[in-house]
N, C-alpha and C positions, 0 to 999 in steps of 0.2 A: 706447473708455471713460477711465472717472479712477479712475485706480488708486490705493488707500490703501497706503504700502507700510511695514511694521512691521517694523525689525531693520534701517534702513541702514545701520545701525554696523555690522554684521556679516559675517560673512564671505563669505555668500551674497545678503544683499542689498546691500552696497555694487559687488556685480558686476553682479547684475540690472539697473540701470537702464538701461543704456545699450539691452541688446533691449527694454524696455517702451520706450522711446523711439522708437527704431527701427520698432516695430511700429504707433506713432501713438497711444498712450496719453499722458494726460495722466500724471503722478503727483505726488503729494504724501506728502511722508516726514513722518512723526512719531517725532522721537526727543525723548530726555531731554537731552540737551546738540545743540543745533544747530551749534553752533562745528565740533565734528568733522565737520562734513560741507564745512567752509568751502573744505578745500584737493582738493574733489575734481573731476575736469573738468567734469561734467556738473550742478554745483551751480545753476548758471544757468538752468537748462533745468527743473529741477522746484520745485515749492513747498513750504517748509518748515517746520513746526511743531514747538514745544517738545509735548511728550506724552510721560505715560507710561503702558503699558497697564495697568498697576493702579488707576489714575486716573482714576475714569467719566464726570467731565467734563471731561479730556482728551481720552479716546476720542471722548464725543460730538459734542464740537467736528471732529475730525480723521474721521470719517464723513460730517460735513454732505456732500450734494451728489457721495458717492463709491458707482459702481457695484459694484466689488471689492474685499475688501481680502487686500494678501497678506501671509501671515501668517508670516515667517520669525523671528523671536522665537528665539533660542534660545541658551542661556548656557551657556557650559563655563569657570565662574567656580568651580566645584569647591565651594561653597558649600552646606551639608547639606541647605538649603530650598531647591536648584536647582529641585525639580520643584512643591514646594509653592508659588513665586512664580510660576511658569507656569502652573500650573493655575487662579490666579485671575486671572492675566491674563487666558488665555485666557475667562474665564468678562466680564468687563467687556466684553473686544472683542465678545464675541458680544451682547450684551446694547445695545451701543451700534450695532453692525452692524443690529440687527432693529430698531433704534428709526429708525433712518437710513433703512430700505427697502434696505440692500443687494442686490446682487441674486445676489452667490458671495463665497464665501469660498477663498482656494488657500491650502493649508497646507503648508509641506515637513517629515515628518514622520521614523521612524524604522521600516525595516525589520529585522526579526527576530523570533522566535519567542516572543510573550508569557506563553505556558503555561513557559518554562524561563528567562527571562532578566527581571528585577527592570526593569532598566534602559531595554525596550524596550517592557513592559507598562507604565511611567510615562509614556514618549516618547507611548505611543497616549492614554494613557488622554488628554492632553491636546488631541488632535486629536478624541477623542467630548467634550468640553467644549465644542470650539469647533464642532462636530455637535450640540449638545442644543437647538435651535431651529430656526425655520421655515425659519432662511437657509444654503439647499446649501453645503457644503463638499466642494471637490476635496484629498483626502489624496494625496499625492504621496511616499510611502514607500521612502527609500535607504540605503543602508549604506554601502560605503566610498565617497568623494568622492579622487578623483586629482584634483589643480590645487594651482598654486605657494600656499604657506601655510597648507593644510588639515591637521589634525590627522591625517587618517588616512595623507596624503604623509608627516608629520612623524613616524610611528611609523613607515612601511615605510624610510625615508630614514637615521634616523638608527641603528634595528637594524640594518642592512645593513652600514651602512659604520664600524659597531665595529672589529668583528674578522675574518679571515679563514675564523676556525673557531670556531662560535659554539654553544653546547648553551643551548635558548631552552627555555622551556617548552610547554607539548604545544597552546598554540592553534594553532601554527604547520601543523597537519593541517588546521585547518578550514579549507573550501571559502569562498570570498568570489566575491563580482561587482561588484567597480567598476566605477563609472562617472564617465568625464570629464567634467568640474564647466562643460566649455564644455555638454556634453550634456544636463548637468542642467540649466543653465541656460535652452537652449532650451527644454525641457519645460516650465518653470516657465513662460515667455512664452504658452508655446502655453498654457495651462490658463486662459489668464484669460479667455479668449470660444469654446475647445473645445467644440463640441457635442458632447453626450452622455456630457461628462467630468463635470457638475455632480452629487454629489451620491455620487462614489464614491471606495473608496480601490483607487488605482493603486502597480503596484510597479514600481520603477525600477532597470535596471542594466544594465551595459554588456553588450557581445557574448563576452567571456573569464567565463570560469569556471573558480578556481585556487583550489587552497591558498596561506596565508601565506606556506609557505613558497617557494611557484613565485612570489609576490610578489616577495620579497625577488630572488630570482634573477634576474626582469625587471630587476628597481631597478640590482643589481652588471651585469649587459649594458648596459644604455643610458647608467649612468654609468661606463663603461670601467674596472672593478672587475676582481679576479679572481672567478673563481666562486666561489661560499661554500659551506663544509660545515658546515650547520645541522643540528644532531642535537636532538631532542625528549628532555625529560629529562619525569619521573613529578609533572611539578605542576599543579595544574588549578586551584587557586585565584584567582578574578581578585584577591586582595589580597598574593598573592607576587609574581602576574605581574605588578601594576602597580609594586611595590615595586623591581622589574628594571628597568622601563620607564621610569621613573621616575628611574633612577640614568645611564640612558643617552641617553635623550631629552630635549630642552627639554622635555618634557609633565611636568607636573605629577603626583603619583601620584593626584589626586581627579580630576582628568581619565582618566587614563589609565587607572585602574578600570574604568570604565561601557564602553568601548572594547571591554576584553578580555573582559567579562564577556556582552557580544554574540557574542565567539569564542569560546566555549565551545561553538557550536552553529554550523551553517551559515549566511551571512548570504548568503544568496540569491534572487533573486525565484522563486516560486514560483506567481504566476499573472501570466504577461505580460500588458503593457497589448496593448487590442486593435487590430490592425492599424489603422491609418489615424487612431485619436484623438489619439495624442500624438507628432511627428516621433520616428523611432527613434534610438535611442544607436549610432551606427555605429562611434565613438573604441575601439581596443583598448587592451589596456594597455601594449603595447608604446610603441605611439604616444601614449600620453597620456601618461606618464614621461618620454617624450623631449621631449614641448612643454614639459612642466613644469619639467624641466630645463634647457631655453630662454630660457625665461621670468626664474629664475632668475638665469643669468648675463649676461642683458641687466640684471636688476638691475628688471624689470617684472612686482610684483607689486604687484596692487589691491589687495589685503587680504590679513590675515593670519587666523588662528584668536583670534591673542590682541586681535585690533581691539575687539569688543565688551567692555562694561561700563567699570570706570575710572571711574566718575562723582566729581564733587567729595565730597572728602570735607568733613567737618561736625567738629571747625573744621577754616575756613580759615586759611591762612596769613598772610591780610590781615586778619582778624578786630580790632576795637580792643581796647583791653583791657578794656575795662567787656563786653565779651561772655562774660566769667569763663573761659574757656577758659586753661591756665599754657601759655606758650609759650618754651621755649628756643633759642637761636641762639647760631649762630657768622658773625661777620662779617669778610668779608677784602676788601682794596680793594687794586686796581693801576692805575697811569697808563703812557699811553700813547700814540704820536703818531699813530697807526691809526686809519683814523676807523674809527665803529662797526659798519660793514659788513664791515670786514674781520674784525674779532673776530667780530662775530655767523655770519660763515660755518665761522668752525673753530668754533664752537658746535654748528651745525650736526649738525655728526660725531660728536657725544658718543655714546661705548658700541659695544655691535654690534664690528664686526670691529676699527677704529679702535681703542678702550678709551676709559679714563676718564684719560689722562695721569697717573697712578699705576703702582703696578705690580701686573698685572694676577694674579697667585697671590692678593692680596690680595683683589680682586674674586671672583675664582674659588671661594677660600675662601667667601667670604658667602654666595657663591650656591648651594653643595654643604650650609652647615650650614641657610639654606632651604631645601632639599631634603629633608633629611634632615626635618626638620620639617614637612610636606607644605604647603609654599610653593613658588612658578614656578620659584625659581632664576633662574640667570643664564643659561640656555640659549635665552631666547627671543631675544635678537639684537634687530636691528632689521629694518623692512620692509623698508627702503633704507638704502643707506651713505650718501645724504649727506639726499635730501628726508625733512621732517619734518611732522608735523601734531598735532596736538592731537588726541587717544586714543591716539595711537601708543604702543605697547610698546617699553620700550628697556631691556632686560637686566630688571634687578631694580625697575625705574621706568616711570613710564604718564606720556608730554607732558599736563601739566594745561594751561599754557599758554603761548602762543607768542605775541610780538607784533614781527618782525623788524623791525627790527635791535637791538630795546631787552629784549625780555624773553622770557625759555625759565625754565619752571617745570617740575620732574618731582615728580609723588608717588610716595613708594617702597611697591611693593608685594610686598617681603617681610613674613614674619610679625614684627611687630614689638609691647612694650607700648605703643604708641603712634601715633603719625601723622605721618610726617618729610619733609620735603622736600628737594630740593637746588635753587637758583636763580640766576641770574645776569642780571644788569640793566648795561647797556650806556649809558651815559649821555656824550654830547657836554657838555661843559662852556663851551666857548666857549676853554678853554686844552689842548684835547686829550681823548683817551679815559679815561673811570673805568669800570671793569670792577670789580662788583659781584658779588662771592659770598657769597651765604645758604645753611648750613644751618639748617633750623626740624626744631622737636619739639616734638610734641605729647602730654606723657607720659601712659600709664593706669595711673594709681594709683603706689603704692611703686614696684613693679620697674621701671614703665615711669624714673621719675626716677634711678632706681638705675641702668639702661640708657644714661641719656645719661651721667652721669656718669663711669662706666667709661669711656666713647668719647673723654673731650673731652683726653684724653693722645694718643690717635689722631691726631684731630682738629687737633692743636694743628703736627704735622708732616705728614697726609697734604693738609691744605687751602692750606694756602701754596704750597707742592710743584703741586697739581693747577692753581693760579691761575696760579702764575710759568710754566708749560709752554703753559698757552693763549694767554698773553697773547705770550710768545717766539714759539710757531705763530706766530700773526697776524702778526709784525713780519715774520718769514722770506720766509713767500708775500706779502706785500706787497712786499717788497722785490725778491724773484724778479721779479714782475709788472712793477716799474717798470724 
């Protein structure tokens, strides 16, 4: 079949394509930023078009000649209008699918009790918008997904690794039925053309049902940690729980809160999928965690929860002066004899475990401040220690432009009174290599200008040191290779 995939830059969307291709389907990916798919190993085997799910013209073009729409759009940016945006996009997709004569829509939605969970109710409302038309919808509802880079796995991982003895809010007593990401992907691919699935709501879960506390113990055992002592404290509000999770995991409170809201009740399958309709989920919790840890050790992480979103900012750093935006910048240059490729190989490792060629405490403190005011913080790290692609999250930043071996530009995703970029250009001028480091800031109002002015003395110390250490590292590695 001809399948339109919406959400190809997201956690599930970036992983389902190989399964669709292996099943013999033709795949068209509609994404707002096609460049974010350039580094995917399957890029040459799919059609990529530029498309925004909230734009009727984009979706009309994307749905043309399509048999099935696979709707995996699921933002995790924590913005307050998240559900409204998804609902509006679902209505546009539904109408475009109807007009194009699409035969089926497959949507991955949220498992949970809509009567007690606002988040489950809102997520399931998105599915109802898709189904409010003549095109039959297959709604696959899932709860906790265990896989490398996923939000649920990061929640389990970081809360478990924190301390041998923990006092955690009462949601640790809630029952969950996790599904391994490989089993979920198999079900999604099968739902494309499964007879009898059209028009149905199917709840998916793995073979094990356990409490969140048991899930933490299972992770500790798989990771070789001492058995954790986990005590429940009488704190039940998602807001307070989210503040705790935001403090000890890479998840910001705005992302953690809906997850914890779901855990106020049991997150389990109440109506199992009829036998033979979809492939059964056979991977147990222990096996799923072991497989995930093995992938992390190999740095074999195809996608992460941080991959979705991150569209280009307006204004852009290369806008001309007449575009009207005030742009402040700090520019540093350094010359070296090593070729541009050698310098860029060092730049590829920026952030994450490697750091920023500057005091770690400084960046950790800035990340902690960002977490306190509701941002992502610096704990997101990187998807891979060396591989980098447009759209990847890097601590407090996201890769906005990447053109090896000459350009790397990161856009800040911390809470700021404006928009900030950190950029490196590597130029061969014939006599050697010139490395140009630019810090750019488009202030928003008076506070934005005050913010930049207050940081100027710090930049004067920090940025020359960063650039100097980057070039020295490139020279050291080059000398070692020779």
